[in-house]
C-alpha positions as CSV (number, residue, x, y, z in Angstrom):
1,M,16.9,-38.5,28.4
2,E,16.5,-35.3,30.3
3,S,18.6,-34.7,33.4
4,K,15.5,-34.5,35.7
5,K,14.6,-38.1,34.9
6,I,18.2,-39.3,35.3
7,G,18.2,-37.6,38.7
8,E,15.0,-39.4,39.7
9,K,16.5,-42.7,38.7
10,L,19.7,-42.1,40.6
11,A,17.7,-41.1,43.7
12,E,15.6,-44.3,43.4
13,L,18.7,-46.4,43.0
14,R,20.3,-44.9,46.1
15,G,17.3,-46.1,48.2
16,S,18.1,-46.0,51.9
17,K,21.8,-45.2,51.5
18,T,22.9,-41.7,52.2
19,Q,24.3,-39.3,49.6
20,E,27.5,-39.4,51.7
21,E,27.8,-43.2,51.4
22,V,27.4,-43.1,47.6
23,S,29.8,-40.1,47.3
24,K,32.6,-41.9,49.2
25,A,32.1,-45.0,47.0
26,V,32.4,-43.1,43.7
27,G,34.8,-40.3,44.7
28,V,32.7,-37.2,44.5
29,S,31.2,-34.9,47.1
30,P,27.8,-35.5,48.7
31,A,26.8,-32.1,47.1
32,A,27.6,-33.5,43.7
33,I,25.4,-36.5,44.3
34,G,22.6,-34.1,45.3
35,M,23.0,-32.1,42.2
36,Y,22.9,-35.3,40.0
37,E,19.7,-36.4,41.8
38,R,18.0,-33.0,41.4
39,G,18.9,-32.9,37.7
40,E,21.1,-29.9,38.1
41,R,24.2,-31.6,36.7
42,I,25.1,-34.7,34.7
43,P,28.1,-36.6,35.9
44,R,31.3,-37.0,33.9
45,D,31.7,-40.2,32.0
46,E,34.1,-41.7,34.6
47,I,31.6,-41.0,37.4
48,K,28.8,-42.5,35.3
49,I,30.8,-45.7,35.1
50,K,31.5,-45.7,38.9
51,L,27.8,-45.1,39.7
52,A,26.8,-47.9,37.4
53,K,29.2,-50.3,39.0
54,Y,28.2,-49.2,42.5
55,Y,24.5,-49.7,41.8
56,G,25.1,-52.9,39.7
57,K,23.4,-51.5,36.7
58,S,24.7,-50.5,33.2
59,V,25.5,-46.9,32.2
60,Q,23.0,-47.4,29.4
61,F,20.2,-48.4,31.9
62,I,20.9,-45.4,34.2
63,F,21.6,-42.6,31.8
64,F,20.1,-43.5,28.4
65,T,16.9,-45.4,28.9
66,N,13.5,-44.4,30.2
């Protein structure tokens, strides 16, 4: 899946939470969350796992399915 679509999915999952809230929960900067959501960067595997747990979804669902 291309990074832009992953970014859109991450932004959608974040909903009304702030990038800062998500960043604190997964241990990255708010700027990194922004880059993931804009499709400028793909998170490292350990951050993918933390994001999946935070959102209650599988890594497969977020990063590898349409």
